[in-house]
C-alpha beads as a LAMMPS data file, in Angstrom:
LAMMPS data file: protein, C-alpha beads

470 atoms
469 bonds

1 atom types
1 bond types

-500.0 500.0 xlo xhi
-500.0 500.0 ylo yhi
-500.0 500.0 zlo zhi

Masses

1 110.0

Atoms # bond

1 1 1 -254.915 260.199 -192.594
2 1 1 -254.144 262.536 -195.670
3 1 1 -253.434 261.267 -198.645
4 1 1 -249.543 260.550 -199.255
5 1 1 -249.277 259.723 -195.811
6 1 1 -246.708 257.390 -194.908
7 1 1 -248.635 253.687 -193.936
8 1 1 -245.616 252.243 -192.647
9 1 1 -245.781 254.567 -189.627
10 1 1 -249.209 253.484 -188.656
11 1 1 -248.190 249.529 -188.797
12 1 1 -246.528 248.253 -185.826
13 1 1 -242.738 246.860 -186.788
14 1 1 -243.037 243.852 -187.706
15 1 1 -240.686 241.547 -189.696
16 1 1 -243.377 240.029 -191.212
17 1 1 -244.873 242.830 -192.557
18 1 1 -245.458 243.040 -196.445
19 1 1 -247.081 245.572 -198.691
20 1 1 -247.805 244.047 -202.003
21 1 1 -249.811 245.436 -205.364
22 1 1 -252.879 243.048 -205.980
23 1 1 -253.555 243.295 -209.747
24 1 1 -253.542 245.629 -211.790
25 1 1 -255.453 248.599 -208.968
26 1 1 -253.298 250.998 -207.124
27 1 1 -254.582 249.912 -204.067
28 1 1 -252.302 248.504 -201.577
29 1 1 -252.763 245.661 -199.246
30 1 1 -250.840 245.263 -196.469
31 1 1 -250.213 242.562 -194.219
32 1 1 -250.894 243.316 -190.615
33 1 1 -251.172 240.066 -188.888
34 1 1 -250.552 236.382 -189.669
35 1 1 -250.443 234.231 -186.489
36 1 1 -251.886 230.456 -186.877
37 1 1 -254.826 231.031 -188.616
38 1 1 -255.408 234.515 -188.500
39 1 1 -254.664 236.721 -190.878
40 1 1 -255.039 241.158 -190.743
41 1 1 -254.721 243.382 -193.819
42 1 1 -255.186 246.703 -193.910
43 1 1 -256.566 248.061 -197.649
44 1 1 -255.578 251.235 -198.696
45 1 1 -258.072 252.881 -201.452
46 1 1 -256.225 256.445 -202.630
47 1 1 -258.150 259.752 -202.522
48 1 1 -257.083 259.771 -206.323
49 1 1 -258.616 256.414 -207.283
50 1 1 -261.759 257.019 -205.066
51 1 1 -262.133 260.154 -207.310
52 1 1 -261.629 258.552 -210.343
53 1 1 -264.122 256.051 -209.390
54 1 1 -266.591 258.798 -208.689
55 1 1 -265.791 260.466 -211.991
56 1 1 -266.506 257.483 -213.721
57 1 1 -269.645 257.172 -212.507
58 1 1 -270.934 260.099 -213.191
59 1 1 -269.791 260.134 -216.701
60 1 1 -271.792 256.652 -216.852
61 1 1 -274.842 258.035 -215.789
62 1 1 -274.556 261.620 -217.144
63 1 1 -276.282 260.451 -220.469
64 1 1 -279.417 259.424 -219.221
65 1 1 -279.541 262.179 -216.181
66 1 1 -282.276 264.996 -216.458
67 1 1 -282.072 268.505 -214.580
68 1 1 -284.196 271.421 -214.635
69 1 1 -282.322 273.971 -216.713
70 1 1 -280.643 271.487 -218.375
71 1 1 -281.332 268.916 -221.611
72 1 1 -281.195 265.223 -221.214
73 1 1 -277.647 264.151 -221.513
74 1 1 -276.400 268.021 -220.825
75 1 1 -275.904 267.959 -217.102
76 1 1 -272.590 269.690 -216.443
77 1 1 -270.615 267.020 -213.950
78 1 1 -269.914 269.407 -211.395
79 1 1 -273.418 269.673 -210.690
80 1 1 -273.967 266.314 -210.814
81 1 1 -271.155 265.550 -208.571
82 1 1 -273.207 268.158 -206.102
83 1 1 -276.385 266.600 -206.290
84 1 1 -275.395 262.616 -206.307
85 1 1 -271.808 262.980 -205.387
86 1 1 -272.332 261.540 -201.629
87 1 1 -274.163 258.677 -202.908
88 1 1 -271.500 257.538 -205.428
89 1 1 -268.658 258.104 -203.151
90 1 1 -270.576 255.528 -200.631
91 1 1 -270.982 253.159 -203.978
92 1 1 -267.364 253.783 -205.216
93 1 1 -266.118 253.057 -201.992
94 1 1 -267.504 249.911 -201.406
95 1 1 -266.874 248.715 -205.060
96 1 1 -263.333 249.554 -204.591
97 1 1 -262.869 247.554 -201.065
98 1 1 -265.088 244.676 -202.441
99 1 1 -262.530 244.710 -205.543
100 1 1 -259.799 245.054 -203.268
101 1 1 -260.692 241.801 -201.343
102 1 1 -261.576 239.596 -204.566
103 1 1 -258.249 240.194 -205.690
104 1 1 -256.924 239.696 -202.387
105 1 1 -258.713 236.217 -202.078
106 1 1 -258.129 235.464 -205.744
107 1 1 -254.364 235.896 -205.415
108 1 1 -254.034 234.228 -201.861
109 1 1 -255.931 231.629 -202.323
110 1 1 -257.090 232.585 -198.613
111 1 1 -260.486 230.393 -197.638
112 1 1 -262.004 232.782 -194.530
113 1 1 -263.741 230.057 -192.043
114 1 1 -266.293 233.138 -191.825
115 1 1 -267.189 236.521 -193.364
116 1 1 -264.456 238.454 -192.967
117 1 1 -264.511 241.297 -189.711
118 1 1 -263.949 244.461 -191.830
119 1 1 -263.633 248.242 -190.292
120 1 1 -262.898 251.131 -191.619
121 1 1 -260.454 253.366 -190.200
122 1 1 -261.951 257.031 -189.106
123 1 1 -265.774 255.771 -189.496
124 1 1 -267.611 258.435 -189.515
125 1 1 -264.586 261.405 -189.660
126 1 1 -263.512 260.329 -192.222
127 1 1 -263.569 263.599 -195.125
128 1 1 -263.690 263.904 -198.643
129 1 1 -260.157 263.908 -200.617
130 1 1 -258.787 261.757 -197.790
131 1 1 -257.884 257.814 -198.568
132 1 1 -259.810 255.284 -197.673
133 1 1 -258.221 252.578 -194.868
134 1 1 -259.916 249.302 -194.010
135 1 1 -258.748 246.717 -191.782
136 1 1 -259.907 243.228 -192.465
137 1 1 -259.376 240.524 -189.815
138 1 1 -260.169 236.928 -190.590
139 1 1 -259.410 233.374 -189.605
140 1 1 -258.424 231.350 -192.374
141 1 1 -259.755 227.624 -193.433
142 1 1 -257.059 225.756 -192.117
143 1 1 -255.318 223.121 -194.558
144 1 1 -256.813 219.488 -194.092
145 1 1 -255.356 216.304 -194.176
146 1 1 -256.056 213.472 -196.471
147 1 1 -257.997 210.177 -195.146
148 1 1 -257.622 206.708 -196.298
149 1 1 -261.369 205.520 -196.003
150 1 1 -260.379 201.871 -196.967
151 1 1 -259.189 201.447 -192.966
152 1 1 -262.746 202.681 -191.875
153 1 1 -264.704 199.611 -190.661
154 1 1 -268.195 199.736 -190.355
155 1 1 -271.213 197.421 -189.267
156 1 1 -274.873 198.081 -191.560
157 1 1 -277.243 196.774 -189.088
158 1 1 -280.182 194.647 -190.247
159 1 1 -283.686 194.329 -188.577
160 1 1 -286.521 192.093 -190.146
161 1 1 -289.865 193.626 -189.024
162 1 1 -290.946 189.904 -187.422
163 1 1 -294.643 188.950 -186.535
164 1 1 -294.664 189.874 -183.519
165 1 1 -293.543 193.633 -184.540
166 1 1 -296.011 193.981 -187.207
167 1 1 -298.684 192.339 -184.885
168 1 1 -298.077 194.736 -181.976
169 1 1 -298.028 197.889 -184.844
170 1 1 -301.757 196.548 -185.626
171 1 1 -302.783 196.650 -182.496
172 1 1 -302.019 200.209 -181.850
173 1 1 -303.816 200.972 -185.233
174 1 1 -306.616 199.292 -184.002
175 1 1 -306.238 201.140 -180.987
176 1 1 -306.190 204.551 -182.780
177 1 1 -309.229 203.375 -184.587
178 1 1 -311.120 202.600 -181.890
179 1 1 -315.283 203.088 -181.799
180 1 1 -316.982 204.101 -178.746
181 1 1 -320.002 202.068 -176.917
182 1 1 -322.676 202.748 -174.399
183 1 1 -321.611 202.126 -171.001
184 1 1 -324.468 200.078 -168.944
185 1 1 -327.082 201.968 -167.469
186 1 1 -326.145 204.491 -164.544
187 1 1 -322.117 204.107 -165.207
188 1 1 -319.894 206.695 -164.366
189 1 1 -317.732 208.373 -167.273
190 1 1 -314.040 207.484 -166.839
191 1 1 -311.120 209.106 -168.307
192 1 1 -310.570 208.030 -172.225
193 1 1 -314.331 207.568 -171.833
194 1 1 -316.747 209.821 -175.178
195 1 1 -319.316 211.724 -173.333
196 1 1 -321.995 213.061 -175.706
197 1 1 -323.353 216.526 -174.047
198 1 1 -325.304 219.713 -174.926
199 1 1 -323.670 223.008 -173.607
200 1 1 -324.325 226.226 -173.418
201 1 1 -321.296 229.112 -172.430
202 1 1 -321.788 232.222 -170.933
203 1 1 -319.266 234.960 -169.605
204 1 1 -320.915 237.368 -166.682
205 1 1 -323.944 235.855 -167.304
206 1 1 -324.021 236.371 -171.248
207 1 1 -323.989 234.001 -173.869
208 1 1 -321.354 234.145 -176.435
209 1 1 -320.849 233.313 -179.959
210 1 1 -319.397 229.594 -181.027
211 1 1 -320.337 228.460 -177.281
212 1 1 -323.272 226.218 -177.688
213 1 1 -323.458 222.731 -179.398
214 1 1 -325.592 220.002 -179.229
215 1 1 -325.195 216.471 -179.077
216 1 1 -321.424 216.899 -179.098
217 1 1 -319.103 214.107 -178.900
218 1 1 -315.891 214.849 -176.307
219 1 1 -313.292 212.543 -175.259
220 1 1 -312.419 212.685 -171.914
221 1 1 -308.718 213.327 -171.806
222 1 1 -307.981 214.606 -174.828
223 1 1 -307.446 218.154 -174.150
224 1 1 -309.685 219.416 -177.229
225 1 1 -311.592 221.882 -175.170
226 1 1 -310.181 224.544 -172.753
227 1 1 -307.575 223.111 -169.897
228 1 1 -309.957 222.052 -167.028
229 1 1 -313.189 221.382 -168.807
230 1 1 -313.052 217.879 -169.354
231 1 1 -311.813 216.810 -165.814
232 1 1 -315.270 218.579 -164.365
233 1 1 -316.731 215.607 -166.573
234 1 1 -314.992 212.649 -165.331
235 1 1 -317.591 210.638 -162.831
236 1 1 -321.028 211.812 -164.549
237 1 1 -323.979 209.690 -165.961
238 1 1 -326.274 210.195 -168.291
239 1 1 -328.586 212.853 -167.871
240 1 1 -326.902 214.600 -165.060
241 1 1 -326.647 218.656 -165.520
242 1 1 -323.243 220.001 -164.533
243 1 1 -322.240 223.571 -164.321
244 1 1 -318.300 223.557 -165.848
245 1 1 -316.317 226.618 -164.183
246 1 1 -312.950 227.518 -166.592
247 1 1 -311.104 230.292 -167.379
248 1 1 -310.169 231.012 -170.971
249 1 1 -306.190 230.905 -171.472
250 1 1 -304.834 234.476 -171.603
251 1 1 -303.468 234.075 -175.253
252 1 1 -307.054 232.756 -176.446
253 1 1 -307.728 233.649 -179.625
254 1 1 -310.776 235.252 -178.772
255 1 1 -309.805 238.475 -177.851
256 1 1 -313.047 239.169 -175.839
257 1 1 -312.757 236.309 -174.074
258 1 1 -309.054 235.652 -173.306
259 1 1 -308.742 235.666 -169.705
260 1 1 -312.263 235.642 -168.917
261 1 1 -313.745 233.380 -166.260
262 1 1 -317.063 231.312 -168.185
263 1 1 -319.465 229.086 -167.257
264 1 1 -320.788 226.113 -169.180
265 1 1 -324.117 224.466 -168.577
266 1 1 -323.648 220.493 -169.670
267 1 1 -326.415 217.817 -170.075
268 1 1 -324.737 214.557 -170.242
269 1 1 -326.879 212.670 -173.323
270 1 1 -324.514 209.691 -173.566
271 1 1 -321.758 207.655 -171.788
272 1 1 -319.733 205.508 -174.102
273 1 1 -316.536 203.470 -173.306
274 1 1 -313.588 203.258 -176.231
275 1 1 -313.650 199.890 -178.071
276 1 1 -310.451 199.028 -180.487
277 1 1 -311.337 198.128 -183.610
278 1 1 -311.419 194.701 -184.473
279 1 1 -308.279 193.564 -186.518
280 1 1 -309.684 192.254 -189.896
281 1 1 -310.312 193.619 -193.575
282 1 1 -312.385 196.113 -192.451
283 1 1 -309.904 198.097 -190.314
284 1 1 -307.334 197.135 -193.476
285 1 1 -309.607 199.417 -195.525
286 1 1 -309.972 201.843 -193.168
287 1 1 -306.151 202.414 -193.713
288 1 1 -306.055 202.602 -197.407
289 1 1 -305.262 198.715 -197.975
290 1 1 -306.888 196.063 -200.039
291 1 1 -307.026 193.736 -197.056
292 1 1 -305.693 192.654 -193.961
293 1 1 -302.476 190.539 -195.793
294 1 1 -301.997 193.912 -197.739
295 1 1 -302.058 196.334 -194.530
296 1 1 -299.756 193.864 -192.892
297 1 1 -297.349 193.833 -196.002
298 1 1 -297.239 197.615 -195.564
299 1 1 -296.779 197.863 -191.789
300 1 1 -293.561 195.339 -192.290
301 1 1 -292.209 197.656 -194.972
302 1 1 -292.780 200.624 -192.806
303 1 1 -290.905 199.250 -189.463
304 1 1 -288.127 198.019 -191.711
305 1 1 -287.696 201.680 -193.882
306 1 1 -287.929 202.978 -189.724
307 1 1 -285.336 199.905 -188.772
308 1 1 -283.100 201.056 -191.733
309 1 1 -283.159 204.876 -190.822
310 1 1 -282.292 204.049 -186.946
311 1 1 -279.311 201.731 -188.143
312 1 1 -278.338 204.182 -190.171
313 1 1 -277.847 206.767 -187.615
314 1 1 -275.834 204.052 -185.463
315 1 1 -273.442 203.407 -188.522
316 1 1 -272.475 207.140 -189.068
317 1 1 -271.998 207.969 -185.486
318 1 1 -269.551 204.951 -185.561
319 1 1 -268.252 206.420 -188.881
320 1 1 -267.743 210.348 -187.408
321 1 1 -266.079 208.543 -184.267
322 1 1 -263.403 206.800 -186.195
323 1 1 -262.802 209.983 -188.393
324 1 1 -262.765 212.216 -185.710
325 1 1 -259.341 209.845 -184.498
326 1 1 -258.121 209.670 -187.999
327 1 1 -257.207 213.806 -188.200
328 1 1 -255.895 216.371 -186.113
329 1 1 -255.250 220.142 -187.083
330 1 1 -255.879 223.623 -186.201
331 1 1 -259.218 224.855 -185.753
332 1 1 -260.724 228.752 -186.637
333 1 1 -261.183 230.079 -183.112
334 1 1 -264.135 232.183 -184.109
335 1 1 -265.684 228.928 -185.397
336 1 1 -265.222 227.216 -182.472
337 1 1 -266.607 229.991 -180.266
338 1 1 -269.433 230.574 -182.669
339 1 1 -270.461 226.625 -182.375
340 1 1 -269.931 226.335 -178.585
341 1 1 -272.041 229.524 -177.922
342 1 1 -274.866 227.897 -180.381
343 1 1 -274.607 224.363 -178.421
344 1 1 -275.123 226.329 -175.009
345 1 1 -278.006 228.372 -176.417
346 1 1 -280.059 225.059 -177.764
347 1 1 -279.100 222.900 -174.892
348 1 1 -280.527 226.078 -172.490
349 1 1 -283.944 225.841 -174.245
350 1 1 -283.796 222.404 -174.239
351 1 1 -283.441 222.547 -170.328
352 1 1 -285.944 225.243 -170.409
353 1 1 -289.081 224.477 -172.838
354 1 1 -291.081 227.256 -171.433
355 1 1 -288.314 230.065 -172.125
356 1 1 -289.360 231.120 -176.001
357 1 1 -287.479 234.573 -176.101
358 1 1 -284.237 235.237 -176.100
359 1 1 -284.085 237.856 -173.146
360 1 1 -282.324 235.362 -171.076
361 1 1 -279.057 237.427 -170.969
362 1 1 -275.665 235.464 -172.038
363 1 1 -275.375 232.268 -171.866
364 1 1 -271.291 230.917 -170.823
365 1 1 -270.466 227.734 -172.704
366 1 1 -268.764 225.469 -170.758
367 1 1 -266.066 223.333 -170.879
368 1 1 -267.936 220.330 -172.192
369 1 1 -269.988 222.644 -174.503
370 1 1 -266.865 223.590 -175.775
371 1 1 -265.107 219.847 -176.211
372 1 1 -268.287 219.331 -178.463
373 1 1 -267.777 222.213 -180.132
374 1 1 -263.989 221.110 -181.221
375 1 1 -265.150 217.742 -182.564
376 1 1 -267.888 219.281 -184.430
377 1 1 -265.823 221.831 -186.063
378 1 1 -263.482 219.521 -186.938
379 1 1 -265.711 217.174 -188.728
380 1 1 -267.703 219.670 -190.138
381 1 1 -264.747 220.735 -191.984
382 1 1 -263.243 217.084 -192.741
383 1 1 -266.492 216.339 -194.190
384 1 1 -266.932 219.781 -196.058
385 1 1 -263.432 219.339 -197.597
386 1 1 -264.016 215.932 -198.545
387 1 1 -266.906 216.507 -200.300
388 1 1 -265.637 219.406 -202.084
389 1 1 -262.848 217.078 -203.309
390 1 1 -265.180 214.404 -204.253
391 1 1 -267.457 217.160 -206.347
392 1 1 -270.586 216.409 -203.966
393 1 1 -273.266 218.921 -204.422
394 1 1 -277.163 219.104 -203.508
395 1 1 -279.265 219.223 -206.407
396 1 1 -282.148 221.623 -207.250
397 1 1 -284.757 218.579 -206.870
398 1 1 -283.080 217.669 -203.532
399 1 1 -283.456 221.232 -202.062
400 1 1 -287.005 221.505 -203.025
401 1 1 -288.255 218.275 -201.344
402 1 1 -286.330 219.802 -198.407
403 1 1 -288.373 222.698 -198.868
404 1 1 -291.669 220.687 -199.331
405 1 1 -291.011 218.431 -196.053
406 1 1 -289.859 221.772 -193.598
407 1 1 -293.395 223.713 -195.048
408 1 1 -295.150 220.816 -193.987
409 1 1 -294.843 222.123 -190.247
410 1 1 -296.749 225.346 -191.062
411 1 1 -299.952 224.031 -192.249
412 1 1 -301.847 226.584 -194.473
413 1 1 -298.828 228.553 -194.602
414 1 1 -296.708 226.882 -197.448
415 1 1 -296.825 229.618 -199.782
416 1 1 -295.489 231.955 -197.321
417 1 1 -292.574 229.594 -196.186
418 1 1 -291.604 229.104 -199.601
419 1 1 -291.043 232.960 -200.069
420 1 1 -289.430 233.036 -197.221
421 1 1 -286.729 230.470 -197.967
422 1 1 -285.977 231.754 -201.299
423 1 1 -285.262 235.334 -199.770
424 1 1 -283.164 234.039 -196.891
425 1 1 -279.923 232.828 -197.734
426 1 1 -279.218 231.224 -193.981
427 1 1 -282.643 229.252 -194.443
428 1 1 -281.374 227.981 -197.576
429 1 1 -278.303 226.456 -195.745
430 1 1 -279.678 225.299 -192.727
431 1 1 -281.729 223.080 -195.235
432 1 1 -278.519 222.402 -197.740
433 1 1 -276.116 221.542 -195.135
434 1 1 -277.507 218.028 -193.868
435 1 1 -278.487 216.940 -197.321
436 1 1 -274.673 217.555 -198.198
437 1 1 -273.740 215.625 -195.119
438 1 1 -275.337 212.815 -195.614
439 1 1 -274.371 213.004 -199.331
440 1 1 -270.246 212.781 -198.394
441 1 1 -271.253 210.243 -195.340
442 1 1 -272.724 208.258 -198.114
443 1 1 -269.471 208.812 -200.120
444 1 1 -267.181 207.704 -197.479
445 1 1 -269.274 204.559 -196.878
446 1 1 -268.943 203.497 -200.273
447 1 1 -265.223 203.590 -200.371
448 1 1 -265.097 201.816 -196.180
449 1 1 -265.385 197.968 -195.229
450 1 1 -269.017 197.743 -194.361
451 1 1 -269.870 194.092 -192.803
452 1 1 -274.015 193.046 -193.051
453 1 1 -274.544 192.367 -189.235
454 1 1 -278.281 190.980 -188.498
455 1 1 -279.700 191.715 -184.881
456 1 1 -282.638 192.291 -183.020
457 1 1 -285.050 195.122 -182.707
458 1 1 -283.978 194.933 -178.922
459 1 1 -280.407 195.064 -179.694
460 1 1 -281.294 198.266 -182.271
461 1 1 -283.101 200.109 -179.537
462 1 1 -280.063 199.617 -177.158
463 1 1 -277.842 200.755 -179.662
464 1 1 -279.911 203.879 -180.171
465 1 1 -280.340 204.414 -176.839
466 1 1 -276.352 204.667 -176.366
467 1 1 -276.690 207.267 -178.807
468 1 1 -278.469 209.519 -176.459
469 1 1 -276.359 209.022 -173.829
470 1 1 -272.797 209.930 -176.033

Bonds

1 1 1 2
2 1 2 3
3 1 3 4
4 1 4 5
5 1 5 6
6 1 6 7
7 1 7 8
8 1 8 9
9 1 9 10
10 1 10 11
11 1 11 12
12 1 12 13
13 1 13 14
14 1 14 15
15 1 15 16
16 1 16 17
17 1 17 18
18 1 18 19
19 1 19 20
20 1 20 21
21 1 21 22
22 1 22 23
23 1 23 24
24 1 24 25
25 1 25 26
26 1 26 27
27 1 27 28
28 1 28 29
29 1 29 30
30 1 30 31
31 1 31 32
32 1 32 33
33 1 33 34
34 1 34 35
35 1 35 36
36 1 36 37
37 1 37 38
38 1 38 39
39 1 39 40
40 1 40 41
41 1 41 42
42 1 42 43
43 1 43 44
44 1 44 45
45 1 45 46
46 1 46 47
47 1 47 48
48 1 48 49
49 1 49 50
50 1 50 51
51 1 51 52
52 1 52 53
53 1 53 54
54 1 54 55
55 1 55 56
56 1 56 57
57 1 57 58
58 1 58 59
59 1 59 60
60 1 60 61
61 1 61 62
62 1 62 63
63 1 63 64
64 1 64 65
65 1 65 66
66 1 66 67
67 1 67 68
68 1 68 69
69 1 69 70
70 1 70 71
71 1 71 72
72 1 72 73
73 1 73 74
74 1 74 75
75 1 75 76
76 1 76 77
77 1 77 78
78 1 78 79
79 1 79 80
80 1 80 81
81 1 81 82
82 1 82 83
83 1 83 84
84 1 84 85
85 1 85 86
86 1 86 87
87 1 87 88
88 1 88 89
89 1 89 90
90 1 90 91
91 1 91 92
92 1 92 93
93 1 93 94
94 1 94 95
95 1 95 96
96 1 96 97
97 1 97 98
98 1 98 99
99 1 99 100
100 1 100 101
101 1 101 102
102 1 102 103
103 1 103 104
104 1 104 105
105 1 105 106
106 1 106 107
107 1 107 108
108 1 108 109
109 1 109 110
110 1 110 111
111 1 111 112
112 1 112 113
113 1 113 114
114 1 114 115
115 1 115 116
116 1 116 117
117 1 117 118
118 1 118 119
119 1 119 120
120 1 120 121
121 1 121 122
122 1 122 123
123 1 123 124
124 1 124 125
125 1 125 126
126 1 126 127
127 1 127 128
128 1 128 129
129 1 129 130
130 1 130 131
131 1 131 132
132 1 132 133
133 1 133 134
134 1 134 135
135 1 135 136
136 1 136 137
137 1 137 138
138 1 138 139
139 1 139 140
140 1 140 141
141 1 141 142
142 1 142 143
143 1 143 144
144 1 144 145
145 1 145 146
146 1 146 147
147 1 147 148
148 1 148 149
149 1 149 150
150 1 150 151
151 1 151 152
152 1 152 153
153 1 153 154
154 1 154 155
155 1 155 156
156 1 156 157
157 1 157 158
158 1 158 159
159 1 159 160
160 1 160 161
161 1 161 162
162 1 162 163
163 1 163 164
164 1 164 165
165 1 165 166
166 1 166 167
167 1 167 168
168 1 168 169
169 1 169 170
170 1 170 171
171 1 171 172
172 1 172 173
173 1 173 174
174 1 174 175
175 1 175 176
176 1 176 177
177 1 177 178
178 1 178 179
179 1 179 180
180 1 180 181
181 1 181 182
182 1 182 183
183 1 183 184
184 1 184 185
185 1 185 186
186 1 186 187
187 1 187 188
188 1 188 189
189 1 189 190
190 1 190 191
191 1 191 192
192 1 192 193
193 1 193 194
194 1 194 195
195 1 195 196
196 1 196 197
197 1 197 198
198 1 198 199
199 1 199 200
200 1 200 201
201 1 201 202
202 1 202 203
203 1 203 204
204 1 204 205
205 1 205 206
206 1 206 207
207 1 207 208
208 1 208 209
209 1 209 210
210 1 210 211
211 1 211 212
212 1 212 213
213 1 213 214
214 1 214 215
215 1 215 216
216 1 216 217
217 1 217 218
218 1 218 219
219 1 219 220
220 1 220 221
221 1 221 222
222 1 222 223
223 1 223 224
224 1 224 225
225 1 225 226
226 1 226 227
227 1 227 228
228 1 228 229
229 1 229 230
230 1 230 231
231 1 231 232
232 1 232 233
233 1 233 234
234 1 234 235
235 1 235 236
236 1 236 237
237 1 237 238
238 1 238 239
239 1 239 240
240 1 240 241
241 1 241 242
242 1 242 243
243 1 243 244
244 1 244 245
245 1 245 246
246 1 246 247
247 1 247 248
248 1 248 249
249 1 249 250
250 1 250 251
251 1 251 252
252 1 252 253
253 1 253 254
254 1 254 255
255 1 255 256
256 1 256 257
257 1 257 258
258 1 258 259
259 1 259 260
260 1 260 261
261 1 261 262
262 1 262 263
263 1 263 264
264 1 264 265
265 1 265 266
266 1 266 267
267 1 267 268
268 1 268 269
269 1 269 270
270 1 270 271
271 1 271 272
272 1 272 273
273 1 273 274
274 1 274 275
275 1 275 276
276 1 276 277
277 1 277 278
278 1 278 279
279 1 279 280
280 1 280 281
281 1 281 282
282 1 282 283
283 1 283 284
284 1 284 285
285 1 285 286
286 1 286 287
287 1 287 288
288 1 288 289
289 1 289 290
290 1 290 291
291 1 291 292
292 1 292 293
293 1 293 294
294 1 294 295
295 1 295 296
296 1 296 297
297 1 297 298
298 1 298 299
299 1 299 300
300 1 300 301
301 1 301 302
302 1 302 303
303 1 303 304
304 1 304 305
305 1 305 306
306 1 306 307
307 1 307 308
308 1 308 309
309 1 309 310
310 1 310 311
311 1 311 312
312 1 312 313
313 1 313 314
314 1 314 315
315 1 315 316
316 1 316 317
317 1 317 318
318 1 318 319
319 1 319 320
320 1 320 321
321 1 321 322
322 1 322 323
323 1 323 324
324 1 324 325
325 1 325 326
326 1 326 327
327 1 327 328
328 1 328 329
329 1 329 330
330 1 330 331
331 1 331 332
332 1 332 333
333 1 333 334
334 1 334 335
335 1 335 336
336 1 336 337
337 1 337 338
338 1 338 339
339 1 339 340
340 1 340 341
341 1 341 342
342 1 342 343
343 1 343 344
344 1 344 345
345 1 345 346
346 1 346 347
347 1 347 348
348 1 348 349
349 1 349 350
350 1 350 351
351 1 351 352
352 1 352 353
353 1 353 354
354 1 354 355
355 1 355 356
356 1 356 357
357 1 357 358
358 1 358 359
359 1 359 360
360 1 360 361
361 1 361 362
362 1 362 363
363 1 363 364
364 1 364 365
365 1 365 366
366 1 366 367
367 1 367 368
368 1 368 369
369 1 369 370
370 1 370 371
371 1 371 372
372 1 372 373
373 1 373 374
374 1 374 375
375 1 375 376
376 1 376 377
377 1 377 378
378 1 378 379
379 1 379 380
380 1 380 381
381 1 381 382
382 1 382 383
383 1 383 384
384 1 384 385
385 1 385 386
386 1 386 387
387 1 387 388
388 1 388 389
389 1 389 390
390 1 390 391
391 1 391 392
392 1 392 393
393 1 393 394
394 1 394 395
395 1 395 396
396 1 396 397
397 1 397 398
398 1 398 399
399 1 399 400
400 1 400 401
401 1 401 402
402 1 402 403
403 1 403 404
404 1 404 405
405 1 405 406
406 1 406 407
407 1 407 408
408 1 408 409
409 1 409 410
410 1 410 411
411 1 411 412
412 1 412 413
413 1 413 414
414 1 414 415
415 1 415 416
416 1 416 417
417 1 417 418
418 1 418 419
419 1 419 420
420 1 420 421
421 1 421 422
422 1 422 423
423 1 423 424
424 1 424 425
425 1 425 426
426 1 426 427
427 1 427 428
428 1 428 429
429 1 429 430
430 1 430 431
431 1 431 432
432 1 432 433
433 1 433 434
434 1 434 435
435 1 435 436
436 1 436 437
437 1 437 438
438 1 438 439
439 1 439 440
440 1 440 441
441 1 441 442
442 1 442 443
443 1 443 444
444 1 444 445
445 1 445 446
446 1 446 447
447 1 447 448
448 1 448 449
449 1 449 450
450 1 450 451
451 1 451 452
452 1 452 453
453 1 453 454
454 1 454 455
455 1 455 456
456 1 456 457
457 1 457 458
458 1 458 459
459 1 459 460
460 1 460 461
461 1 461 462
462 1 462 463
463 1 463 464
464 1 464 465
465 1 465 466
466 1 466 467
467 1 467 468
468 1 468 469
469 1 469 470
């Protein structure tokens, strides 16, 4: 497109098309699409304006440039332009387009649902001296209707940790702190028993480093050894000598052993059965409590915290269901489409846990995925707007806590995870979003009609299971 070309000739003849001058710039922003929430604009940066920006950048850089044959700051603009012009044009072009977009959004108040789709007309065929014409398309965030939170009615479910629940938790703790006692002479090892063994491993008849140990306590069924190893020791007795034949997994950490068949010569020195620890003060001390009474109090506190978290999930679902029925508004198609695709992808991997890659081809969202996406997008936009108007924010301290919690999933790599989060805005948003949502939910709950309702643990469990079915 040449300088001074007639822009109207390039646009569809539409009654709604208009040309508007943005701010103090000479860039032209012409509306090309206005249908529902979709907007389209053509941004034109004239060749003269682009050239002026490049000249300005060259003049700004000139005092600091030093080229062989010229003193610092005395390099002629023509030579500067020849050497740095191409890069300067690219920078000036990007700057001009960014400025035009900012001025446009400042003036119209439009809030795009996603990053606008921006394409340059001509692309690789653009030549210096031509106008720069950019097409920008985006979906608007829709106007969100107000809600009357006082019309929302919620039950705050309360469950007390009774003696039965505390005793069950104590029994589980005792089981996890179990000791092992020798079985009677000649008894055969069962799954769950501990066998004490000496072993020596070899591959192709050659012993390998790290493949031998003495008096090693191995709990059968713990899956702490190579797959297939423990199962071959079920039924052994003290004094037995057993050859255990296994193959190292193909993904085994030691590459020289990965996928190799191995033989372990084992001597059984003891067979012990599990004995749950006694529920007493000694057990309490093992778990950091002063005595059994203190341990019971800690367990009751922990159980009630768990019940409170589960009850909050039930109340939050009720709140979201009511909000979903209170409002209706147009949704940005691109947001719904992206959400449906994400739901379909997530559910695919839940149904195919062994498929860790992304080479499964396109996953087409179903009508059910799309309906769920509509609900999620509607509620997400509504909560975001309520939070914006209420000036809900996520503090630095809250973000730090979220990053710390997430970093615990990567033991030994916490520092690398922190650095990754610092550099990755998408990851920061993933951590910030649930905190923001919970704070908005709290804000709405504070204005709703909430009734405390004491229920049993079993009733709460039924309510939680109902959430999974929805």
